[in-house]
Every structure is written in structure tokens, then in C-alpha cells.
C-alpha positions, 0 to 999 in steps of 0.5 A: 500499499505504502508503494502505491502512495509512493507512485501516486506521489510521484505522479502528482509531483511530476504533474505539478512541475510539468504543468506549471512549466508548461503554464509559464512558457505559454502565459501569453497564449490566448485562444479565442473561441469564435462566436456562435448563435443560440436560438438566433441570438449572437454570443459574445466570443470566449477567450481562454488563457492557456498559460493560466489554465495550465498553472491552475491545473498545476496548482490543483495537482499540488493541492492533491498531492499535499492532501495525499501527504496529509493523509499518509502521515495521519494514518 
């Protein structure tokens, strides 16, 4: 069981490092989804910042890693 938790921790830490570095390199990349119509009403274009999204995913993996470490030390 301990080896399984170590493997999960290794994967989560690799995800954190990978997503954070990719987010820093793509911080200026913005994707714009073209406007489309819903029932004949045109919507505003949606823009997504790729770097910020990757950094957010990396912070979520760091939070999961911290919760796994906390759960491991208490049990």
C-alpha cells in the first residue's frame, strides 16, 4: 500500500512540475472561440488563457499532493 501511495505522489509531483513549466511558457497564449449563435442570438467571443489554465491545473495537482501527504502521515 505504501508503494502505491509513493507512486501516486510521484505522479502528482511530476504533473505539478510539468503543468507549471508549460503554463509559464504559454502564459501569453490566448485562444479565442469564435462567436456562435444560440436560438438566433449572437454570443460574445470566449477567450481562454492557456498559460493560466495550465498553472491552475498544476495548483490543483499540488493541492491533491498535499492532501495525499497529509492523509499518509495521519494514518
